[in-house]
C-alpha positions as CSV (number, residue, x, y, z in Angstrom):
1,X,-6.3,-63.5,-28.3
2,X,-4.7,-60.2,-27.4
3,X,-7.4,-59.6,-24.9
4,X,-6.8,-63.1,-23.3
5,X,-3.1,-62.6,-23.1
6,X,-3.3,-59.2,-21.7
7,X,-5.8,-60.1,-19.0
8,X,-4.1,-63.1,-17.8
9,X,-0.8,-61.4,-17.1
10,X,0.2,-59.6,-13.8
11,X,1.2,-56.4,-15.6
12,X,-2.5,-55.6,-16.0
13,X,-3.2,-55.7,-12.3
14,X,-4.4,-52.4,-10.7
15,X,-1.5,-50.1,-9.8
16,X,0.9,-52.2,-11.9
17,X,-0.4,-51.6,-15.4
18,X,2.7,-51.9,-17.8
19,X,0.6,-52.1,-20.9
20,X,1.8,-48.6,-22.0
21,X,5.4,-49.7,-21.7
22,X,4.6,-53.0,-23.5
23,X,2.9,-51.0,-26.4
24,X,5.9,-48.7,-26.6
25,X,8.4,-51.5,-26.9
26,X,6.3,-53.3,-29.6
27,X,6.0,-49.9,-31.5
28,X,9.8,-49.6,-31.3
29,X,10.3,-53.1,-32.6
30,X,8.0,-52.3,-35.6
31,X,9.9,-49.1,-36.3
32,X,13.2,-51.0,-36.0
33,X,12.0,-53.4,-38.6
34,X,11.1,-50.6,-41.0
35,X,14.4,-48.9,-40.5
36,X,16.1,-52.3,-41.2
37,X,14.2,-52.5,-44.5
38,X,15.2,-49.0,-45.5
39,X,18.9,-49.3,-44.5
40,X,19.4,-52.7,-46.0
41,X,18.3,-51.5,-49.4
42,X,21.2,-51.2,-51.8
43,X,20.6,-47.6,-52.8
44,X,23.7,-47.1,-55.0
45,X,22.7,-47.4,-58.7
46,X,19.2,-48.6,-58.0
47,X,17.4,-45.5,-56.9
48,X,17.3,-42.1,-58.4
49,X,18.5,-39.1,-56.4
50,X,14.9,-38.2,-55.5
51,X,14.2,-41.8,-54.3
52,X,17.4,-41.8,-52.1
53,X,16.1,-38.5,-50.5
54,X,12.8,-40.0,-49.8
55,X,14.3,-43.1,-48.2
56,X,16.7,-40.9,-46.1
57,X,13.9,-38.7,-45.1
58,X,11.9,-41.6,-43.8
59,X,14.8,-42.9,-41.9
60,X,15.3,-39.4,-40.4
61,X,11.8,-39.6,-39.0
62,X,11.6,-43.4,-38.1
63,X,15.0,-43.8,-36.5
64,X,14.5,-41.1,-33.7
65,X,11.0,-42.2,-33.1
66,X,12.1,-45.7,-32.5
67,X,14.6,-44.6,-29.8
68,X,12.0,-42.2,-28.3
69,X,9.6,-45.2,-27.9
70,X,12.4,-47.2,-26.2
71,X,13.4,-44.4,-23.9
72,X,9.8,-43.8,-22.8
73,X,9.3,-47.5,-22.1
74,X,12.5,-47.5,-20.1
75,X,11.3,-44.6,-18.1
76,X,7.9,-46.2,-17.3
77,X,9.5,-49.5,-16.4
78,X,11.9,-47.9,-14.0
79,X,9.0,-46.0,-12.4
80,X,7.5,-49.3,-11.6
81,X,10.7,-50.5,-10.0
82,X,11.8,-52.9,-12.9
83,X,15.5,-53.1,-13.3
84,X,16.4,-51.5,-16.7
85,X,20.2,-51.3,-16.0
86,X,21.0,-53.6,-19.0
87,X,19.1,-51.2,-21.2
88,X,20.9,-48.2,-19.6
89,X,24.2,-49.8,-20.3
90,X,23.4,-50.4,-23.9
91,X,21.7,-47.1,-24.5
92,X,24.8,-45.2,-23.1
93,X,24.7,-41.5,-22.8
94,X,25.3,-40.6,-26.4
95,X,22.6,-38.6,-28.0
96,X,20.5,-40.3,-30.6
97,X,21.1,-39.1,-34.2
98,X,18.8,-39.4,-37.1
99,X,20.1,-42.6,-38.4
100,X,22.3,-41.0,-41.0
101,X,26.0,-41.1,-40.8
102,X,27.0,-39.3,-43.9
103,X,25.5,-38.0,-47.2
104,X,27.8,-37.8,-50.1
105,X,27.0,-36.1,-53.3
106,X,29.0,-36.6,-56.4
107,X,28.5,-34.1,-59.3
108,X,29.7,-34.7,-62.8
109,X,29.1,-32.8,-66.0
110,X,29.5,-33.7,-69.7
111,X,28.7,-31.7,-72.9
112,X,25.3,-33.4,-73.0
113,X,24.1,-32.8,-69.5
114,X,25.0,-32.4,-65.8
115,X,24.7,-35.4,-63.4
116,X,24.6,-35.9,-59.7
117,X,24.7,-39.0,-57.5
118,X,23.7,-39.1,-53.9
119,X,25.0,-41.9,-51.5
120,X,23.5,-42.1,-48.1
121,X,25.5,-43.9,-45.3
122,X,23.1,-45.1,-42.7
123,X,23.9,-45.7,-38.9
124,X,23.7,-49.6,-39.1
125,X,25.7,-49.7,-35.9
126,X,23.0,-47.6,-34.2
127,X,20.3,-50.1,-35.6
128,X,22.1,-53.0,-34.1
129,X,22.3,-51.2,-30.8
130,X,18.6,-50.5,-30.9
131,X,17.8,-54.1,-31.5
132,X,19.9,-55.1,-28.5
133,X,18.1,-52.2,-26.4
134,X,14.7,-53.5,-27.4
135,X,15.6,-57.1,-26.5
136,X,16.9,-55.9,-23.0
137,X,13.6,-54.2,-22.3
138,X,11.7,-57.3,-23.3
139,X,14.0,-59.4,-21.1
140,X,13.0,-57.1,-18.2
141,X,9.5,-58.3,-18.5
142,X,10.0,-62.1,-18.7
143,X,6.3,-62.9,-17.8
144,X,5.1,-61.1,-21.0
145,X,4.5,-63.6,-23.9
146,X,5.9,-61.5,-26.7
147,X,5.5,-64.2,-29.3
148,X,1.8,-64.7,-28.5
149,X,1.3,-60.8,-28.9
150,X,3.0,-61.0,-32.2
151,X,0.9,-64.0,-33.3
152,X,-2.2,-62.2,-32.3
153,X,-1.2,-59.2,-34.5
154,X,-0.5,-61.6,-37.5
155,X,-3.8,-63.3,-37.0
156,X,-5.6,-59.9,-36.9
157,X,-3.9,-58.9,-40.1
158,X,-5.0,-62.1,-41.8
159,X,-8.6,-61.6,-40.7
160,X,-8.6,-58.1,-42.2
161,X,-7.9,-59.5,-45.7
162,X,-10.9,-61.2,-47.4
163,X,-10.3,-64.9,-47.8
164,X,-9.9,-66.2,-51.4
165,X,-13.2,-68.2,-51.3
166,X,-15.0,-65.0,-50.3
167,X,-13.7,-63.1,-53.3
168,X,-14.7,-66.1,-55.6
169,X,-18.2,-66.0,-54.0
170,X,-18.5,-62.4,-54.8
171,X,-17.5,-63.0,-58.4
172,X,-19.9,-65.9,-58.8
173,X,-22.8,-63.9,-57.3
174,X,-22.0,-60.9,-59.4
175,X,-22.0,-63.2,-62.5
176,X,-25.4,-64.8,-61.6
177,X,-26.9,-61.3,-61.2
178,X,-25.5,-60.2,-64.6
179,X,-26.8,-63.3,-66.3
180,X,-30.3,-62.7,-64.6
181,X,-30.4,-59.2,-65.8
182,X,-29.5,-60.1,-69.3
183,X,-32.2,-62.9,-69.4
184,X,-34.7,-60.4,-68.0
185,X,-33.9,-57.9,-70.9
186,X,-34.1,-60.7,-73.5
187,X,-37.5,-61.7,-72.2
188,X,-38.9,-58.2,-71.9
189,X,-37.7,-57.5,-75.5
190,X,-39.4,-60.7,-76.8
191,X,-42.5,-59.8,-75.0
192,X,-42.6,-56.4,-76.4
193,X,-42.2,-57.7,-80.0
194,X,-45.1,-60.2,-79.4
195,X,-47.2,-57.3,-78.4
196,X,-46.6,-55.5,-81.7
197,X,-47.1,-58.6,-83.8
């Protein structure tokens, strides 16, 4: 289905191949979704300090990568003469951070032990801006059926998972083989006993 969508659209014509830009926009959208999952998690009181550091580390890698994909798509689209002024207005001139606004560490001590809590404040405003920027780039390519591309990806992921009936068939076949082996062993033992009688 991806192949049909890609071949039937004008952005695959010679000299006007925008597939790299489209791929970058879709990667950015996936990274945005991942950042959203990480940032929406209520970290306070639910994760240990090591877990918070892991989540913050992943955001620090994912958030700039998301903007990098958007910026590269924007540059490629502009090179093809496509209007990206809406993206430019949303993106602004501010440098992209790492998705972290502030990290707060609170230390406490008692007679029994020392304790530290870490609270990470994520750049939720920057994430919302990235969503708007991604939508602006998609809108710059109105002839691309973004939903069809997403549906094709979903279908491909479903195809990668074995169907339930296939799993059941494998278990049934394995059971038949085991029963056959057990019967063969019983028959061979009975035959050996008869030979000695």
